[in-house]
N, C-alpha and C positions, 0 to 999 in steps of 0.2 A: 797929128800924124805926119805932117809934112816937115820932117827934119831928118837929115841923114848925117852920119859921121863924115869927117873931112875927106875920107877917101873917095867920096862921091860928090864933089863940088857942083857938078852939073845938075844935081837933083835938089839943091838947096831951095830953089824956087818952087812955088806951088804949081803943080801940074795944071795945064789949061785945056789940053786935048786928050783924047782917049789914048793915043800912043804914048804921050808923056806920062799919063797916069799908070798905064801898064808897065812902062819902064821903071817907074818909081816903085810900084808894087814888087816887081821882080828884083830890083836892087835891095829892097828891104827884106826880101824873102818871105813876103806875106802870102799866106794861102787864101785866107778869107777872113771876114769879120767874125768875131766870136759872139758876144752878147747882143749885138745890134744888127745882125744880118737880116733878121725878120723885119725890123723897122725899115731898113734900106729896101728890102724886097717889096714891101707894101707901098712905099713911096713911089717906086718905079711902076709897079703893077697898076696902081690906082691912077697914075698919070697917063698911061697908054691904053692901047686896046689890044685885044688878042691874048692868047695864053702865054704865060711866063712860067717856066719851070720853077718850082719852089726851091728855097735854099736847102742845102743838105745839113739840116739840124735835126735834133730829136732822133727819130728813127733813121734819118738819112746820115746821121753822124758817123755811122760805120763805113761810109764811103771812103775811098782812098783820098790822100791829100791831093793827088792830081785831079780827081773828079771834083773835089770841092773847089779847087782853084779854077778849073774850067767853068764851073757853074757860076762862080763869082764874076769871072770875065764876061760870061754870057749876060749877066745882069747889067754890067757896066756898058756893054755894047748896046743893049736895049735902051738904056738911059740916054746914050748918045743918039740913037736912032730917033727917039721921040723928043729930043731937044731939052732934056733936063740934066745933062751931064754936069753942068756947072753947079746945080743944086746938089747933086750927088757928091761931087768933089768937096763942096763946102761941108756936107754932112760928114764925110769921111775925115775931113780935116779937123773936126771937133772931137774925134776919137783920139785921145792923147795918151791913154794908159797902155802899157805893154800888153795887158790882158785883154784889150779890146780887139785883138787880132790873134789868129793862129799863124804860126810861122813854121817854115820847113826849108831845109837845105835843098838847093837845086842839084841835080834834077829831082823833081818830086816823085815820090813813091806812088806807083799805080797798082800795088798789090791788092788782092781781094781779101777781105776780112773773112776769117773762118773761125768758128767756135771751137 
């Protein structure tokens, strides 16, 4: 995951802090993980205490891109709060395929899905 085109040389290094990780995610226009969000969620949930909102997958997949992004950032913030951000960064860094994430141009769409 941690590789950007030459137009973002300040992001070539692996993020180490939450602000660096969020800046990287924004520069890559990542919305959230695709196939591995549930694994990431369980890693965070089982390492901490208290309720953590679930990832917006399966029935939640109809949520807007903005809501998915916000939920993903909420999970990263919790990982930082409970002291496992480095583990989460390493987990995300192993996701190297383009299909491992959903992407969206900024600003993210916050429209409501209608049938």
